[in-house]
BAFI-3210 file (N, C-alpha, C; in Angstrom, 3 decimals, decimal comma, padded with zeros to 6 digits):
// residues 293
n [1|2|3|4|5|6|7|8|9|10|11|12|13|14|15|16|17|18|19|20|21|22|23|24|25|26|27|28|29|30|31|32|33|34|35|36|37|38|39|40|41|42|43|44|45|46|47|48|49|50|51|52|53|54|55|56|57|58|59|60|61|62|63|64|65|66|67|68|69|70|71|72|73|74|75|76|77|78|79|80|81|82|83|84|85|86|87|88|89|90|91|92|93|94|95|96|97|98|99|100|101|102|103|104|105|106|107|108|109|110|111|112|113|114|115|116|117|118|119|120|121|122|123|124|125|126|127|128|129|130|131|132|133|134|135|136|137|138|139|140|141|142|143|144|145|146|147|148|149|150|151|152|153|154|155|156|157|158|159|160|161|162|163|164|165|166|167|168|169|170|171|172|173|174|175|176|177|178|179|180|181|182|183|184|185|186|187|188|189|190|191|192|193|194|195|196|197|198|199|200|201|202|203|204|205|206|207|208|209|210|211|212|213|214|215|216|217|218|219|220|221|222|223|224|225|226|227|228|229|230|231|232|233|234|235|236|237|238|239|240|241|242|243|244|245|246|247|248|249|250|251|252|253|254|255|256|257|258|259|260|261|262|263|264|265|266|267|268|269|270|271|272|273|274|275|276|277|278|279|280|281|282|283|284|285|286|287|288|289|290|291|292|293]
n.u [125,719|124,032|125,178|125,636|126,484|126,171|126,310|123,826|120,685|120,129|118,782|116,008|114,492|116,251|117,541|118,265|119,495|118,386|120,545|122,614|121,480|121,294|123,995|124,963|123,609|124,533|126,689|125,341|123,736|125,624|126,643|124,719|123,304|122,562|121,639|120,052|117,999|116,846|115,923|113,982|112,202|111,399|110,017|107,878|106,543|105,080|102,981|099,703|098,601|097,641|100,960|101,864|103,994|106,287|108,338|110,637|111,775|112,041|112,962|114,036|113,249|115,096|115,548|113,138|112,964|115,044|114,258|111,628|111,708|112,867|111,502|108,794|105,584|102,444|102,626|102,077|103,240|104,057|105,512|107,370|108,353|109,667|110,008|108,244|108,791|110,853|109,420|107,456|109,000|109,874|107,444|106,707|108,870|108,828|106,290|106,503|108,349|107,466|108,583|109,449|107,427|104,486|101,529|101,796|102,943|102,090|102,159|102,219|102,522|103,518|103,841|105,353|106,669|109,113|109,319|107,085|106,669|104,744|102,577|103,271|103,963|101,843|099,158|098,833|101,123|103,345|106,088|108,575|110,721|113,899|116,603|119,897|119,306|119,375|121,552|120,910|118,960|117,652|118,381|116,075|114,112|114,511|113,763|111,032|110,183|110,701|108,847|106,424|106,551|106,551|103,997|102,469|103,161|105,070|107,755|111,178|113,429|116,357|118,735|122,192|123,194|125,399|128,467|130,704|133,182|135,771|137,989|140,948|142,098|144,603|145,680|145,534|143,597|144,349|144,602|145,491|146,749|146,949|148,675|146,776|144,273|142,873|142,420|140,800|138,563|137,588|136,811|134,901|132,958|132,072|130,724|128,675|127,109|125,760|123,027|120,233|117,623|116,025|116,950|120,116|121,908|122,373|124,491|127,385|126,649|124,231|123,636|124,041|122,147|119,755|119,793|119,697|117,199|115,273|115,789|115,126|112,435|111,713|112,332|113,663|116,824|118,878|122,010|124,173|127,239|127,711|129,597|130,575|132,694|135,017|137,009|140,501|141,458|139,119|136,172|134,174|135,514|136,791|134,651|132,252|133,817|135,380|133,365|132,287|134,547|134,982|132,595|132,857|135,067|133,959|132,059|133,775|135,122|133,024|132,557|135,002|136,164|138,523|140,467|140,703|142,753|144,285|142,408|141,970|144,487|144,781|142,516|143,089|145,407|144,394|142,341|143,792|145,080|142,893|141,974|144,174|144,236|145,689|144,658|141,723|138,543|136,856|133,793|132,098|129,064|126,074|123,612|120,297|117,921|114,888|112,466|109,274|109,284]
n.v [-006,987|-005,271|-003,263|-002,203|000,440|001,652|004,128|005,949|007,545|007,430|005,958|004,999|003,934|002,835|000,614|-002,804|-005,606|-009,043|-010,830|-009,555|-009,465|-012,174|-012,850|-011,614|-012,907|-015,225|-014,155|-012,312|-014,013|-015,413|-013,329|-012,166|-011,221|-013,689|-013,548|-011,226|-011,885|-013,921|-012,399|-010,880|-012,918|-013,662|-011,367|-011,499|-013,729|-012,730|-011,552|-011,663|-014,351|-014,437|-013,245|-009,988|-008,860|-006,653|-006,064|-003,826|-002,442|-004,905|-006,334|-009,231|-010,947|-012,020|-011,341|-011,972|-014,693|-015,689|-014,934|-015,902|-018,633|-018,705|-017,322|-017,348|-019,102|-018,430|-016,363|-013,299|-011,751|-008,631|-007,556|-004,911|-002,977|-000,907|-002,131|-004,006|-006,321|-007,664|-008,126|-009,876|-012,114|-012,648|-013,258|-015,624|-017,313|-017,366|-018,266|-020,883|-021,905|-021,160|-020,618|-023,066|-024,418|-025,302|-023,374|-021,765|-019,370|-016,491|-014,583|-011,354|-008,873|-005,535|-002,978|-000,193|003,119|003,925|006,481|007,736|007,147|007,089|005,906|003,325|001,817|-000,043|000,190|-002,132|-003,590|-005,955|-006,379|-004,633|-004,909|-004,678|-004,825|-003,954|-001,308|001,314|003,025|004,375|006,250|009,329|011,192|012,447|010,819|008,454|009,353|009,813|007,230|005,962|007,333|006,480|003,731|003,833|004,896|002,778|000,832|-001,038|-003,395|-003,454|-004,869|-004,444|-005,114|-005,481|-002,860|-000,641|000,427|001,854|000,679|-000,861|-003,135|-004,657|-007,961|-010,323|-013,770|-014,693|-013,247|-010,741|-007,163|-005,710|-003,101|-000,553|002,343|003,944|003,226|004,545|007,035|006,199|005,330|007,736|009,156|007,413|007,277|009,893|009,909|008,120|009,634|011,490|013,524|011,612|011,654|011,784|013,775|014,350|011,420|008,862|007,031|005,613|006,582|005,586|003,452|004,806|006,849|005,387|004,200|006,504|007,635|005,713|005,280|007,792|007,632|006,053|003,351|000,116|-000,653|-002,868|-003,853|-005,409|-006,499|-007,240|-008,162|-008,609|-011,190|-011,993|-014,361|-014,606|-016,128|-017,533|-018,491|-016,645|-014,269|-013,790|-013,491|-011,974|-010,119|-008,874|-007,754|-005,902|-004,280|-003,224|-001,809|000,024|001,462|002,613|004,326|006,036|007,283|008,668|010,426|011,789|012,668|013,748|012,256|009,861|008,205|007,595|006,210|004,020|002,793|002,085|000,371|-001,591|-002,850|-003,907|-005,548|-007,469|-008,759|-009,861|-011,674|-013,396|-014,646|-013,643|-011,690|-011,037|-009,640|-007,448|-006,117|-003,807|-004,030|-003,156|-004,657|-004,193|-004,470|-003,345|-002,577|-001,391|000,257]
n.w [-219,994|-217,480|-214,764|-211,307|-211,523|-213,986|-216,602|-216,351|-215,550|-212,053|-209,008|-206,874|-208,861|-210,554|-213,053|-212,832|-214,398|-214,892|-215,058|-213,639|-211,055|-210,482|-210,493|-208,195|-206,193|-204,746|-203,297|-201,722|-200,107|-198,618|-197,118|-195,441|-192,255|-190,107|-187,531|-187,388|-189,141|-187,652|-185,479|-186,766|-187,393|-184,817|-184,069|-185,898|-184,935|-182,881|-184,086|-185,557|-187,713|-191,191|-191,698|-192,804|-195,233|-196,806|-199,613|-200,666|-203,709|-205,062|-207,294|-208,964|-206,998|-205,157|-202,435|-201,140|-201,755|-200,214|-197,581|-197,143|-196,691|-194,247|-192,352|-189,991|-190,062|-191,828|-194,677|-196,307|-198,967|-200,406|-203,229|-204,411|-207,108|-209,711|-212,128|-214,209|-215,633|-214,214|-211,878|-212,785|-213,376|-210,788|-209,496|-210,802|-210,185|-207,328|-206,838|-207,632|-205,793|-203,272|-200,768|-199,905|-198,684|-199,652|-199,857|-197,612|-198,202|-199,786|-202,750|-204,005|-206,508|-207,329|-209,563|-208,953|-208,563|-206,249|-205,326|-204,274|-201,348|-199,346|-200,499|-200,656|-198,318|-196,538|-194,110|-192,688|-192,577|-191,279|-191,397|-193,028|-195,703|-197,376|-199,700|-200,452|-201,272|-200,126|-200,515|-202,785|-202,326|-200,850|-197,807|-196,904|-198,044|-196,616|-194,073|-194,508|-195,091|-192,609|-191,020|-192,164|-191,571|-188,783|-188,339|-189,236|-187,471|-188,127|-188,162|-189,393|-191,778|-193,132|-195,458|-196,500|-197,026|-198,429|-196,953|-197,584|-197,194|-198,877|-199,962|-201,251|-200,969|-199,941|-200,460|-197,888|-196,706|-195,888|-195,954|-199,028|-200,041|-202,611|-203,863|-205,015|-204,095|-201,976|-203,125|-205,288|-203,872|-202,809|-205,131|-206,205|-204,135|-204,161|-206,588|-205,966|-204,308|-205,773|-207,031|-207,394|-208,563|-206,330|-204,680|-203,019|-203,096|-200,612|-200,632|-199,157|-196,690|-195,982|-193,993|-191,497|-191,700|-191,713|-189,145|-187,516|-188,298|-187,538|-184,818|-183,875|-183,896|-181,851|-182,169|-181,495|-182,419|-184,158|-185,474|-187,897|-189,353|-192,821|-194,897|-198,325|-199,136|-201,309|-202,004|-202,790|-205,820|-206,241|-208,122|-207,749|-207,101|-209,503|-211,283|-210,191|-208,799|-210,834|-212,419|-210,603|-210,191|-212,792|-213,100|-211,058|-211,986|-214,311|-213,136|-211,753|-213,847|-214,982|-212,914|-212,692|-215,365|-216,378|-215,233|-216,520|-217,616|-215,378|-213,841|-215,546|-215,524|-212,787|-212,461|-214,351|-213,334|-210,924|-211,882|-213,305|-211,161|-209,800|-211,704|-212,061|-209,664|-207,569|-205,878|-203,883|-202,957|-200,707|-199,762|-197,895|-196,018|-194,179|-192,177|-190,926|-188,356|-187,033|-184,583|-183,419|-180,280]
ca.u [125,114|124,026|125,796|125,048|126,983|126,146|126,150|122,431|120,063|120,078|117,803|115,279|113,931|117,353|117,312|119,288|118,922|118,298|121,871|123,345|120,877|121,685|125,425|125,238|122,751|125,302|127,448|124,374|123,287|126,741|126,997|123,635|123,339|121,546|121,101|118,977|116,877|116,202|115,193|112,772|111,287|110,840|109,007|106,698|105,812|104,179|101,951|098,726|098,730|098,892|101,789|101,940|105,365|106,518|109,731|110,827|112,816|112,138|113,675|113,639|112,767|116,135|115,384|111,989|113,307|115,873|113,584|110,370|112,007|113,496|110,591|107,789|104,151|101,906|103,141|101,555|104,270|103,838|106,788|107,219|109,471|109,141|110,246|107,215|109,382|111,500|108,382|106,818|109,925|109,852|106,191|106,754|109,875|108,416|105,088|106,924|109,087|106,599|109,354|109,708|106,273|103,326|100,323|101,980|103,501|101,353|102,960|101,556|103,491|102,964|104,809|105,234|107,888|109,264|109,414|105,927|106,771|103,510|101,639|103,893|103,908|100,444|098,999|098,744|102,374|104,040|107,528|108,989|112,064|114,572|117,985|120,763|118,483|119,355|122,575|120,357|117,904|118,089|118,089|114,665|113,312|114,611|112,936|109,622|109,947|110,633|107,586|105,358|106,647|106,113|102,542|101,880|103,601|105,823|109,189|111,890|114,643|117,033|119,997|123,188|123,392|126,842|128,976|131,892|134,413|136,099|139,419|141,473|142,689|145,469|145,214|145,352|142,555|144,920|144,470|146,585|146,460|147,821|148,739|145,618|142,994|142,154|141,956|139,679|137,402|137,030|136,142|133,710|131,932|131,487|129,752|127,532|126,309|125,147|121,568|119,687|116,196|115,361|117,892|121,465|121,863|123,118|125,711|127,833|126,058|122,898|123,409|123,924|120,869|118,692|119,848|119,231|115,779|114,411|115,958|114,400|111,016|111,592|112,532|114,849|117,591|120,024|122,739|125,213|128,009|127,408|130,475|130,900|134,085|135,314|138,367|141,444|141,540|137,822|135,386|133,400|136,392|137,068|133,444|131,612|134,823|135,746|132,203|132,241|135,675|134,742|131,515|133,433|135,902|133,055|131,495|134,844|135,369|131,918|132,727|136,233|136,605|139,891|141,352|140,399|143,934|144,661|141,416|142,205|145,705|144,462|141,584|143,755|146,274|143,575|141,628|144,743|145,310|141,697|141,880|145,226|144,070|146,551|143,861|140,271|137,925|135,849|132,956|131,368|127,636|125,456|122,215|119,596|116,565|114,371|111,068|108,732|109,492]
ca.v [-007,068|-004,030|-003,352|-001,200|001,794|002,059|005,566|006,240|008,127|006,460|006,218|003,789|003,392|002,385|-000,722|-003,829|-006,712|-010,324|-011,448|-008,949|-009,878|-013,567|-012,901|-011,187|-013,616|-016,095|-013,310|-011,775|-015,029|-015,694|-012,168|-011,695|-011,496|-014,665|-013,090|-010,258|-012,629|-014,578|-011,379|-010,563|-014,035|-013,573|-010,304|-011,969|-014,689|-011,980|-010,950|-012,661|-014,869|-014,440|-012,056|-009,145|-008,421|-005,858|-005,982|-002,629|-002,647|-006,368|-006,909|-010,575|-011,717|-012,683|-011,100|-012,747|-016,113|-016,005|-014,732|-016,634|-019,959|-018,567|-016,617|-018,317|-018,983|-018,068|-015,054|-012,637|-010,829|-007,678|-007,195|-003,633|-002,531|-000,204|-002,948|-005,043|-007,557|-008,353|-008,586|-011,063|-013,230|-012,941|-013,922|-017,007|-018,037|-017,548|-019,092|-022,282|-022,341|-020,922|-020,671|-024,440|-025,006|-024,873|-022,973|-020,828|-018,126|-015,899|-013,563|-010,347|-007,913|-004,239|-002,144|001,175|003,856|004,109|007,891|008,062|006,107|007,027|005,031|002,004|001,111|-000,142|000,333|-003,432|-004,309|-006,405|-006,279|-004,011|-005,396|-004,192|-005,279|-003,224|-000,222|002,629|003,918|005,085|007,190|010,492|011,197|012,799|009,633|007,545|009,915|009,579|005,794|005,679|007,871|005,575|002,491|004,138|005,035|001,454|-000,101|-002,100|-003,602|-003,393|-005,657|-003,863|-005,839|-005,231|-001,446|-000,412|001,350|002,539|-000,108|-001,614|-003,414|-005,833|-008,844|-011,366|-015,145|-014,911|-012,350|-009,495|-006,034|-005,542|-001,787|000,116|003,780|004,620|002,712|005,579|008,007|005,594|005,318|009,096|009,482|006,574|007,677|011,146|009,528|007,477|010,617|012,441|013,606|010,480|011,852|012,000|014,533|013,792|010,026|008,612|006,272|004,875|007,127|005,010|002,795|005,783|007,546|004,476|004,095|007,775|007,857|004,810|005,563|009,027|007,299|005,121|001,953|-000,604|-000,896|-003,778|-003,894|-006,415|-006,370|-008,275|-007,893|-009,579|-011,634|-012,706|-014,804|-014,682|-017,397|-018,178|-018,083|-015,459|-013,103|-013,544|-013,079|-010,838|-009,114|-008,106|-006,941|-004,772|-003,392|-002,501|-000,864|001,081|002,290|003,411|005,394|006,987|008,074|009,604|011,448|012,552|012,282|014,192|011,261|008,574|007,350|007,107|005,187|002,827|002,134|001,459|-000,751|-002,658|-003,599|-004,655|-006,580|-008,543|-009,503|-010,664|-012,771|-014,413|-015,274|-013,048|-010,899|-011,077|-008,352|-007,395|-004,928|-003,726|-003,722|-003,220|-005,085|-003,529|-004,835|-002,392|-002,793|-000,350|-000,011]
ca.w [-218,665|-216,726|-213,454|-210,420|-211,670|-215,381|-216,826|-216,641|-214,359|-210,969|-207,965|-206,548|-210,088|-211,399|-213,594|-212,715|-215,139|-214,193|-214,981|-212,522|-209,794|-210,245|-210,203|-206,826|-205,238|-203,857|-202,373|-200,764|-199,152|-197,715|-196,304|-194,572|-190,814|-189,688|-186,245|-187,608|-189,711|-186,509|-184,727|-187,535|-187,201|-183,464|-184,108|-186,617|-184,105|-182,001|-184,922|-186,008|-189,072|-191,939|-191,535|-193,998|-195,446|-198,011|-200,046|-201,476|-204,711|-204,986|-208,427|-209,384|-205,857|-204,371|-201,012|-200,662|-201,841|-199,051|-196,297|-196,970|-196,145|-192,930|-191,458|-189,532|-190,255|-193,138|-195,062|-197,494|-199,420|-201,488|-203,836|-205,093|-207,932|-210,883|-213,319|-214,278|-216,138|-213,103|-210,953|-213,368|-213,146|-209,355|-209,170|-211,292|-209,403|-205,943|-206,844|-207,745|-204,618|-202,096|-199,532|-199,519|-197,996|-200,424|-199,157|-196,500|-198,711|-200,897|-203,407|-204,827|-207,015|-207,692|-210,276|-208,474|-208,318|-204,809|-204,938|-203,442|-200,325|-198,552|-201,195|-200,753|-197,037|-196,126|-192,657|-192,029|-192,785|-190,079|-191,596|-194,285|-196,026|-198,575|-199,785|-201,379|-201,795|-199,499|-201,050|-203,929|-201,951|-200,084|-196,370|-196,746|-198,376|-195,462|-193,010|-194,836|-194,916|-191,178|-190,526|-192,624|-190,800|-187,423|-188,350|-189,453|-186,432|-188,785|-187,992|-190,666|-191,956|-194,289|-195,575|-197,525|-197,321|-198,528|-195,928|-198,083|-197,050|-200,084|-199,902|-201,922|-199,965|-200,490|-200,267|-196,455|-196,236|-195,394|-196,854|-199,982|-200,614|-203,570|-203,577|-205,582|-203,588|-201,220|-204,124|-206,014|-202,985|-202,716|-206,391|-206,341|-203,164|-204,639|-207,617|-205,324|-203,588|-206,685|-207,023|-208,160|-208,757|-205,045|-203,889|-202,899|-202,663|-199,386|-200,826|-197,968|-195,464|-195,791|-192,696|-190,411|-191,862|-191,281|-187,683|-186,954|-188,575|-186,771|-183,389|-183,576|-183,788|-180,725|-182,560|-181,035|-183,637|-184,085|-186,730|-188,046|-190,586|-193,821|-196,040|-199,364|-199,129|-202,554|-201,691|-203,903|-206,529|-206,402|-209,287|-207,405|-207,227|-210,922|-212,004|-209,535|-208,481|-212,022|-212,799|-209,676|-210,454|-214,035|-212,856|-210,225|-212,861|-215,153|-212,309|-211,460|-215,056|-215,094|-211,883|-212,911|-216,710|-216,618|-214,629|-217,163|-217,766|-214,045|-213,496|-216,366|-215,039|-211,495|-212,649|-215,101|-212,422|-209,974|-212,633|-213,565|-209,922|-209,540|-212,673|-211,887|-208,359|-206,555|-204,956|-203,807|-202,683|-199,649|-199,862|-196,643|-195,920|-192,867|-192,077|-189,826|-187,957|-186,065|-184,252|-182,545|-178,851]
c.u [125,132|124,591|125,279|125,414|127,044|125,888|124,725|121,827|119,862|119,030|117,059|114,592|115,015|117,134|118,514|118,746|119,065|119,667|122,674|122,792|121,221|123,160|125,707|124,525|123,562|126,109|126,530|124,036|124,385|126,948|125,969|123,837|122,206|120,888|119,923|117,766|116,116|115,390|113,908|111,739|110,640|109,782|107,727|105,884|104,870|102,995|100,979|098,994|097,467|099,650|101,907|103,358|105,465|108,003|109,858|111,978|113,102|112,900|113,146|113,335|113,812|115,921|114,250|112,290|114,137|115,054|112,380|110,599|112,543|112,626|109,387|106,381|103,729|102,247|102,430|102,526|103,735|105,205|106,578|108,505|108,874|109,192|109,263|107,781|110,071|110,470|107,673|107,695|109,929|108,590|106,180|107,715|109,385|107,135|105,415|107,564|108,273|107,336|109,627|108,533|104,997|102,156|100,532|102,525|102,677|102,154|102,062|102,638|102,791|104,059|104,571|106,610|107,975|109,339|108,255|105,802|105,492|102,473|102,102|103,759|102,467|100,345|098,845|100,028|103,004|105,546|107,780|110,446|112,608|116,010|118,719|120,035|118,941|120,504|122,035|119,401|118,475|117,778|116,625|113,769|113,335|113,755|111,455|109,266|109,807|109,317|106,412|105,367|106,186|104,592|101,848|102,214|104,415|107,243|109,844|113,109|115,284|118,439|120,874|123,225|124,890|127,283|130,278|133,187|134,620|137,593|139,749|142,236|143,549|144,918|144,991|144,283|143,062|144,765|145,706|146,399|147,414|147,767|147,500|144,287|142,208|141,621|140,742|138,419|136,765|136,258|134,849|132,614|131,297|130,452|128,501|126,610|125,802|123,636|121,025|118,163|115,425|116,240|119,230|121,399|122,773|124,440|126,100|127,328|124,708|122,722|123,220|122,600|119,708|118,645|119,266|117,723|114,894|114,600|115,196|112,903|110,790|111,557|113,742|115,599|118,755|120,687|123,751|125,956|127,691|128,277|130,460|132,377|134,309|136,773|139,217|141,458|140,225|137,113|134,610|134,254|136,639|135,838|132,827|132,622|135,184|134,588|132,115|133,362|135,439|133,635|132,018|134,275|135,035|132,475|132,552|135,133|134,251|132,070|133,922|136,811|138,037|140,917|141,207|141,621|144,384|143,699|141,705|143,438|145,435|143,587|142,245|144,651|145,461|142,803|142,549|144,985|144,093|141,661|142,953|145,201|144,957|145,754|142,390|139,777|136,962|135,123|132,042|129,906|127,220|124,023|121,586|118,225|116,108|112,893|110,577|108,922|108,167]
c.v [-005,689|-004,282|-002,230|000,231|002,227|003,548|005,859|006,885|007,071|006,852|004,950|003,196|002,888|000,936|-001,626|-005,072|-008,023|-010,967|-010,888|-009,426|-011,321|-013,667|-012,558|-012,042|-014,453|-015,281|-012,716|-012,798|-015,399|-014,572|-011,832|-012,067|-012,454|-014,223|-012,136|-010,907|-013,353|-013,583|-010,978|-011,672|-014,021|-012,469|-010,800|-012,967|-014,009|-011,399|-012,018|-013,113|-014,557|-013,131|-011,317|-008,576|-007,676|-005,890|-004,830|-002,826|-004,119|-006,997|-008,264|-011,495|-012,386|-012,525|-011,942|-014,242|-016,541|-015,979|-015,636|-018,004|-019,908|-017,831|-017,492|-018,044|-018,650|-016,616|-014,562|-011,532|-009,909|-007,230|-005,940|-003,285|-001,780|-001,066|-004,125|-006,368|-008,353|-008,890|-009,831|-012,293|-013,633|-013,691|-015,372|-017,850|-018,342|-018,354|-020,569|-022,778|-022,220|-021,089|-022,079|-025,118|-024,528|-024,491|-021,976|-019,480|-017,665|-014,727|-012,647|-009,367|-006,626|-003,391|-000,683|001,808|004,161|005,571|008,319|007,035|005,990|006,115|003,581|001,200|001,117|-000,165|-000,999|-004,248|-004,680|-006,204|-005,690|-004,374|-004,675|-004,682|-004,454|-002,070|001,159|003,543|004,779|006,202|008,318|010,335|011,543|011,606|008,645|008,057|009,653|008,097|005,453|006,175|006,974|004,276|002,702|004,234|003,688|000,477|-001,255|-002,192|-003,564|-004,301|-005,205|-004,443|-005,266|-003,779|-001,158|000,633|002,031|001,770|-000,962|-001,872|-004,648|-006,649|-009,910|-012,751|-015,488|-013,992|-011,035|-008,388|-005,900|-004,216|-001,419|001,604|004,514|004,167|003,781|006,669|007,458|005,600|006,695|009,471|008,693|007,003|009,007|010,862|008,941|008,476|011,745|012,493|012,524|010,516|012,078|012,824|013,820|012,385|009,805|007,896|005,538|005,441|006,501|004,310|003,775|006,525|006,682|004,372|005,354|007,934|006,969|004,988|006,823|008,781|006,169|003,662|001,392|-001,084|-001,841|-003,821|-005,033|-006,189|-007,531|-008,074|-009,006|-009,916|-012,519|-013,129|-014,924|-016,074|-018,100|-017,670|-016,808|-014,200|-012,763|-013,034|-011,837|-009,737|-008,255|-007,241|-005,706|-003,775|-002,573|-001,465|000,315|002,029|003,168|004,589|006,455|007,870|009,077|010,746|012,362|012,211|012,702|013,203|009,890|007,668|006,790|006,020|003,897|002,064|001,409|000,227|-001,899|-003,506|-004,460|-005,785|-007,766|-009,398|-010,346|-011,884|-013,819|-015,047|-014,718|-012,341|-011,285|-009,696|-008,498|-006,057|-004,903|-003,373|-003,776|-003,707|-004,426|-004,161|-003,842|-002,681|-001,681|-000,718|-000,031]
c.w [-218,024|-215,336|-212,580|-210,765|-213,130|-215,505|-217,291|-215,400|-213,295|-209,960|-207,664|-207,753|-211,024|-211,807|-213,328|-213,412|-214,373|-214,031|-213,812|-211,187|-209,463|-209,865|-208,749|-205,779|-204,252|-202,850|-201,321|-199,693|-198,165|-196,705|-195,237|-193,104|-190,444|-188,378|-186,450|-188,268|-188,601|-185,691|-185,452|-187,391|-185,832|-183,385|-184,773|-185,787|-183,124|-182,760|-185,386|-187,441|-189,867|-191,752|-192,873|-194,110|-196,778|-198,327|-201,028|-202,451|-204,906|-206,139|-208,811|-208,208|-205,004|-202,868|-200,437|-200,713|-200,640|-197,766|-196,096|-196,351|-194,724|-191,923|-191,157|-190,062|-191,666|-193,427|-196,316|-197,887|-200,505|-201,978|-204,679|-205,834|-209,115|-212,139|-213,358|-214,772|-215,052|-212,122|-211,487|-213,166|-211,681|-208,973|-209,611|-210,456|-207,994|-205,842|-206,911|-206,451|-203,337|-200,783|-199,037|-198,835|-198,694|-199,525|-198,043|-196,957|-199,906|-201,435|-204,226|-205,283|-207,415|-208,318|-209,910|-208,377|-206,829|-204,375|-204,054|-202,326|-199,504|-199,197|-201,209|-199,466|-196,541|-194,607|-191,934|-192,193|-191,445|-190,183|-192,976|-194,523|-197,261|-198,525|-200,829|-202,051|-201,358|-199,895|-202,183|-203,560|-201,099|-198,600|-196,118|-197,030|-197,217|-194,312|-193,276|-194,705|-193,440|-190,589|-190,934|-191,824|-189,359|-187,349|-188,498|-188,333|-186,988|-188,258|-189,367|-190,620|-193,258|-194,370|-196,677|-197,991|-197,329|-197,507|-196,326|-197,939|-198,294|-200,038|-200,718|-200,885|-200,652|-200,147|-198,806|-195,857|-195,695|-196,436|-197,729|-200,708|-201,744|-203,282|-204,070|-204,983|-202,834|-202,149|-204,874|-205,156|-202,890|-203,979|-206,528|-205,379|-203,552|-205,720|-206,985|-204,642|-204,480|-206,464|-207,942|-208,156|-207,462|-204,117|-203,818|-202,323|-201,468|-199,622|-199,556|-196,649|-195,137|-194,441|-191,551|-190,490|-191,414|-189,762|-187,048|-187,109|-187,711|-185,269|-182,983|-183,414|-182,789|-181,162|-181,825|-182,268|-183,339|-185,458|-186,726|-189,344|-191,523|-195,059|-197,073|-199,234|-200,351|-202,477|-202,949|-204,505|-206,746|-207,656|-208,995|-207,504|-208,685|-211,668|-211,379|-209,242|-209,678|-212,516|-211,910|-209,935|-211,718|-213,863|-212,029|-211,083|-213,768|-214,368|-212,010|-212,664|-215,278|-214,098|-212,184|-214,287|-217,024|-216,068|-215,296|-217,264|-216,424|-213,592|-214,247|-215,895|-213,728|-211,682|-213,397|-214,217|-211,462|-210,679|-212,922|-212,334|-209,537|-210,453|-212,472|-210,501|-207,274|-205,474|-205,001|-203,407|-201,520|-199,741|-198,649|-196,807|-194,454|-193,018|-190,848|-189,610|-186,895|-185,829|-183,349|-181,072|-178,116]
res [m|s|t|p|f|d|n|r|p|a|g|p|s|e|c|f|d|h|d|w|l|e|l|r|r|a|a|d|e|r|a|r|s|a|r|l|t|t|m|a|g|q|w|l|q|t|r|p|e|p|r|r|l|i|d|l|g|a|g|s|g|n|n|v|a|y|l|a|a|r|l|p|g|s|q|r|w|l|l|i|d|h|d|a|g|l|l|a|a|a|g|e|r|l|g|q|r|a|g|g|a|p|g|i|v|e|i|e|t|s|a|l|d|l|s|e|i|a|d|v|v|s|d|d|a|d|l|v|c|a|s|a|l|f|d|l|v|s|a|d|w|v|e|r|l|a|e|c|c|r|a|a|g|s|a|v|l|f|t|l|s|v|d|g|r|w|r|f|i|d|a|h|g|r|t|a|p|s|s|d|d|r|w|a|a|r|v|f|n|a|h|q|q|r|d|k|q|l|g|r|a|l|g|p|d|a|p|a|a|l|i|k|a|f|q|a|r|d|y|r|v|a|t|g|t|s|p|w|r|l|e|a|g|t|a|m|a|r|s|l|g|c|v|l|l|d|a|r|a|d|a|m|i|e|q|a|p|e|q|q|s|r|v|a|d|w|a|g|r|r|r|g|a|l|r|d|g|t|l|g|m|e|i|g|h|i|d|l|f|a|r|p|d]
***
């Protein structure tokens, strides 16, 4: 199974396979800010039907599957990703579900690289969406996206942007630190901010960059926290938690190969605690909704 931090070139064209996207889907849905989804729906109610929506880095369609059933009126979605195989799976899946109401949701897919953002955001888009994307892109890319959205008069709903918070929690939800956790976070965040084909990636700085870019263009910006909470002793902590931990360790070794034994020792202890149910995990994200003022 591929994971978010495999040792391969990264960026908005990074590949995530279907198994990984399915594994994270339940955690994503639990974490999202319902308040911001409601705000996006209220914005769309002011727009003529059918509403035009774009999903950037759509993958296998998890974001659209969640939103289409919760946003009002007839919707025309354009799903954009570089991976034609994932888009084909998304088109088939969403065509069958149609947001739970046949005839009101239309799905179109387009296999494009997001590097040319000016070619991606159309001038009739009512709402531009993305999920778990912005840690991979540069500050310049975010600025160009905000400029395109401003020119189109589009609102945006960006969910599950990592913010750098990562903690292990005990059975009562309390932080259970080890002496190496802060060190591990520094090494991992340095890896996340490598050049990923579009300049220096934002990593955990993505939420702040999004807020700054859209506020600078006179958008009203609302944010909400959307952490993954993988409670100790649950199947999600043992499955998703261990996958995330192993991926984090791989990224750390790539960033600091001279520290491989220290990484392996830290990850081994934490993996054992996840598997025996002693610990769970919480990973911080920020959701953002912004509309033109």
